[in-house]
C-alpha positions as CSV (number, residue, x, y, z in Angstrom):
1,M,-60.3,-0.4,-91.6
2,E,-57.7,-1.6,-94.1
3,Y,-55.8,-4.7,-93.4
4,E,-52.2,-4.0,-92.8
5,D,-49.4,-5.9,-94.6
6,R,-46.0,-5.6,-93.1
7,L,-42.6,-5.9,-94.8
8,T,-39.4,-6.4,-92.7
9,I,-36.2,-5.1,-94.3
10,A,-32.8,-6.2,-92.9
11,T,-30.3,-3.3,-93.0
12,P,-26.6,-3.7,-93.7
13,E,-26.1,-3.0,-90.0
14,G,-28.1,-6.1,-89.0
15,V,-31.2,-4.3,-87.7
16,E,-34.6,-5.2,-89.1
17,V,-36.9,-2.3,-90.0
18,S,-40.6,-2.9,-90.3
19,L,-42.6,-1.1,-93.0
20,T,-46.4,-1.1,-93.3
21,L,-47.5,-1.5,-96.9
22,A,-50.3,0.6,-98.3
23,G,-53.3,-1.3,-99.7
24,A,-55.3,-0.7,-102.9
25,A,-58.1,1.3,-101.3
26,S,-55.8,4.0,-99.7
27,R,-53.7,4.2,-102.9
28,F,-56.8,4.6,-105.0
29,V,-58.1,7.4,-102.8
30,S,-54.7,9.1,-102.9
31,A,-54.7,8.9,-106.7
32,L,-58.2,10.3,-106.8
33,V,-57.2,13.3,-104.7
34,D,-54.2,14.0,-106.9
35,L,-56.3,13.6,-110.0
36,T,-58.8,16.1,-108.6
37,I,-56.0,18.6,-107.9
38,Q,-54.7,18.3,-111.5
39,V,-58.2,18.8,-112.9
40,V,-58.8,21.9,-110.8
41,L,-55.5,23.3,-111.8
42,L,-56.1,22.6,-115.5
43,T,-59.6,24.0,-115.3
44,A,-58.4,27.2,-113.7
45,L,-55.6,27.5,-116.3
46,G,-58.1,26.9,-119.1
47,L,-60.4,29.7,-117.8
48,L,-57.5,32.1,-117.5
49,L,-56.2,31.3,-121.0
50,G,-59.7,31.5,-122.4
51,T,-59.9,35.1,-121.2
52,V,-56.5,35.7,-122.8
53,G,-57.7,34.1,-126.0
54,A,-60.8,36.3,-126.0
55,L,-58.5,39.3,-126.1
56,G,-57.0,38.2,-129.4
57,A,-54.2,35.8,-128.5
58,G,-56.1,32.5,-129.0
59,G,-53.3,30.7,-130.7
60,V,-50.8,31.5,-128.0
61,A,-53.4,30.5,-125.3
62,V,-54.0,27.1,-126.9
63,A,-50.2,26.4,-127.2
64,V,-49.6,27.4,-123.6
65,L,-52.5,25.3,-122.4
66,A,-51.2,22.2,-124.3
67,V,-47.7,22.6,-123.0
68,V,-48.7,23.2,-119.4
69,S,-51.2,20.4,-119.5
70,F,-48.6,17.9,-120.7
71,L,-46.1,19.1,-118.0
72,L,-48.7,18.9,-115.3
73,I,-50.0,15.4,-116.2
74,A,-46.5,14.0,-116.9
75,G,-44.6,15.6,-114.1
76,Y,-47.0,16.1,-111.2
77,D,-46.2,12.8,-109.4
78,V,-42.5,12.8,-110.2
79,F,-42.2,16.4,-109.0
80,F,-43.7,15.7,-105.6
81,E,-42.2,12.3,-105.1
82,V,-38.7,13.5,-105.7
83,L,-38.9,16.9,-103.9
84,N,-41.3,15.9,-101.1
85,S,-39.8,12.7,-99.9
86,G,-42.1,10.4,-101.9
87,R,-45.3,12.2,-101.1
88,T,-47.8,13.8,-103.4
89,P,-50.6,15.9,-101.9
90,G,-52.9,12.9,-102.1
91,K,-50.4,10.6,-100.4
92,M,-49.7,13.2,-97.7
93,L,-53.5,13.4,-97.0
94,N,-53.7,9.6,-96.6
95,G,-50.4,9.2,-94.8
96,L,-48.6,7.4,-97.6
97,R,-45.1,7.6,-99.0
98,V,-43.2,6.0,-102.0
99,V,-39.9,4.4,-101.1
100,R,-37.5,2.1,-102.9
101,V,-37.7,-1.6,-102.0
102,E,-34.7,-1.4,-99.7
103,G,-36.4,1.5,-97.9
104,H,-34.4,4.4,-99.4
105,P,-36.0,7.5,-100.8
106,V,-36.9,7.5,-104.5
107,G,-34.9,9.5,-107.1
108,F,-35.9,11.1,-110.4
109,V,-35.2,8.1,-112.6
110,T,-37.0,5.7,-110.2
111,S,-40.0,8.0,-109.9
112,A,-40.2,8.6,-113.6
113,I,-40.2,4.9,-114.4
114,R,-43.0,4.1,-111.9
115,N,-45.1,7.0,-113.2
116,V,-44.7,6.6,-116.9
117,L,-46.5,3.3,-116.5
118,R,-49.3,4.7,-114.4
119,P,-51.9,4.9,-117.2
120,I,-51.7,1.1,-117.5
121,D,-53.1,0.8,-114.0
122,F,-56.4,2.5,-115.0
123,L,-57.1,-0.2,-117.7
124,P,-59.7,-1.1,-118.5
125,S,-61.2,1.5,-116.2
126,L,-61.2,2.9,-112.6
127,Y,-57.7,1.7,-111.5
128,L,-58.8,-1.9,-112.1
129,L,-55.6,-3.4,-113.3
130,G,-53.6,-1.5,-110.7
131,A,-55.8,-2.8,-107.9
132,V,-55.5,-6.4,-109.2
133,F,-51.7,-6.2,-109.2
134,I,-51.6,-4.6,-105.7
135,L,-53.8,-7.3,-104.3
136,A,-52.0,-10.1,-106.1
137,T,-48.3,-9.2,-105.4
138,R,-46.6,-10.0,-102.1
139,K,-45.4,-6.4,-101.6
140,N,-48.6,-4.7,-102.8
141,Q,-46.9,-3.4,-106.0
142,R,-48.6,-2.1,-109.1
143,I,-46.9,-2.5,-112.5
144,G,-45.0,0.7,-112.2
145,D,-43.7,-0.3,-108.8
146,I,-42.5,-3.6,-110.0
147,A,-40.6,-2.0,-112.9
148,A,-39.1,0.8,-110.8
149,G,-38.4,-1.3,-107.7
150,T,-40.6,0.8,-105.4
151,L,-43.1,0.4,-102.6
152,V,-45.9,2.6,-101.2
153,V,-45.8,2.5,-97.4
154,R,-47.8,4.0,-94.5
155,E,-46.1,6.7,-92.5
156,R,-46.0,6.2,-88.7
157,R,-47.8,9.3,-87.5
158,G,-48.5,7.7,-84.2
159,H,-44.8,7.6,-83.3
160,V,-44.2,11.3,-83.5
161,P,-44.7,12.0,-79.8
162,E,-42.1,9.4,-79.0
163,L,-39.3,10.9,-81.0
164,P,-36.1,11.1,-79.0
165,R,-35.9,14.9,-79.4
166,A,-38.7,15.1,-77.0
167,R,-36.7,13.1,-74.4
168,P,-34.6,14.9,-71.8
169,E,-31.4,13.1,-72.7
170,R,-31.7,14.3,-76.3
171,A,-29.5,17.4,-76.0
172,P,-28.8,19.2,-79.3
173,A,-25.7,17.8,-80.9
174,E,-24.3,21.3,-81.4
175,Q,-23.8,21.5,-77.7
176,T,-21.6,18.4,-77.6
177,P,-17.9,19.1,-77.1
178,Y,-16.6,17.2,-80.1
179,A,-13.9,19.6,-81.1
180,S,-11.2,17.4,-79.6
181,W,-12.4,14.2,-81.3
182,D,-10.1,12.3,-83.7
183,T,-12.4,11.0,-86.5
184,S,-9.6,10.3,-89.0
185,Q,-10.3,6.6,-89.0
186,I,-14.0,7.0,-90.0
187,T,-14.3,6.3,-93.7
188,A,-16.5,8.2,-96.2
189,E,-18.8,5.2,-96.5
190,E,-19.3,5.1,-92.8
191,L,-20.1,8.8,-92.6
192,I,-22.6,8.3,-95.4
193,T,-24.3,5.5,-93.5
194,V,-24.5,7.8,-90.4
195,R,-25.9,10.6,-92.4
196,Q,-28.5,8.4,-94.1
197,F,-29.7,7.1,-90.7
198,L,-30.0,10.6,-89.3
199,A,-31.9,11.8,-92.3
200,R,-34.3,8.8,-92.3
201,R,-34.7,8.1,-88.6
202,D,-38.1,9.6,-88.3
203,E,-39.4,7.0,-90.7
204,I,-38.2,4.1,-88.5
205,E,-40.2,2.6,-85.7
206,W,-38.9,3.6,-82.3
207,D,-37.6,0.3,-81.1
208,A,-35.8,-0.5,-84.4
209,R,-34.5,3.1,-84.5
210,T,-33.0,2.9,-81.1
211,R,-31.3,-0.5,-81.7
212,L,-29.9,0.7,-85.0
213,A,-28.5,3.9,-83.5
214,H,-26.8,2.0,-80.7
215,T,-25.5,-0.6,-83.1
216,L,-23.9,2.1,-85.4
217,A,-22.6,4.0,-82.4
218,D,-21.0,0.9,-80.8
219,R,-19.3,-0.1,-84.1
220,L,-17.9,3.3,-84.8
221,R,-16.9,4.3,-81.2
222,P,-13.6,2.3,-81.2
223,K,-12.4,4.3,-84.3
224,I,-12.7,7.6,-82.4
225,T,-10.7,9.0,-79.6
226,G,-11.9,11.8,-77.4
227,A,-15.6,10.9,-77.3
228,P,-17.1,10.9,-73.8
229,E,-18.2,7.4,-72.6
230,N,-21.7,8.7,-71.6
231,L,-22.5,9.9,-75.1
232,R,-24.3,7.1,-76.9
233,G,-26.9,6.3,-79.5
234,E,-28.2,9.1,-81.7
235,P,-26.5,12.0,-79.8
236,F,-23.2,10.3,-80.4
237,L,-24.0,9.8,-84.1
238,E,-25.1,13.5,-84.4
239,A,-21.8,14.6,-82.8
240,L,-19.8,12.2,-85.0
241,A,-21.4,13.6,-88.2
242,L,-20.6,17.2,-87.1
243,A,-17.1,16.4,-85.9
244,K,-16.2,14.5,-89.1
245,S,-17.7,17.2,-91.3
246,T,-15.8,19.9,-89.4
247,R,-12.4,18.1,-88.9
248,G,-12.4,15.6,-91.7
């Protein structure tokens, strides 16, 4: 069992979100899984191109293998981290995710920075330098994480059964009569904050998620006319996002 380090992040809304940092062991296993997948893919490609080369196109086969190998090795982690919410196949298998230090998802530049420095972690061998940095830094960061401003955290799989959508009061927002709402006082920045919360709520622990939803709803409700008083928390925010997107 791996010791759990926790990091608490204070959001601009004044709610503290707790993240569980991944340790060196789980990150090494994830990296090993991803490396195995890359080796298997390159081996299969090599066998395929070897057959093509035997048919008289050896030069083309070697060039294709070189290009694809470079793209696979250089872009594997960046591809999955950007398009799969910070999760490579190895990280998914181990329940890990890469996020920025403030808890937001990683982008292309951030992921590229952390991964271009990845070979340094394997010096002198077997992920030794990377493990040393993870154990020595307060936020369990390797060199690439420090440079890119990222963290590797554990996903909260155990909270899935408790998600609000499974609760009776979580009626779909599309059924909410928001057509008469006046949302003209809601700014673009406030709408972005609401949308970011709705997009990332499944990553937040239930208690913090509930508090944050009610805090946002209570702050924005005075700016809206026509919203029913019994609509609160996440259902209110969902309806607000739809109403603002529809009416402006």
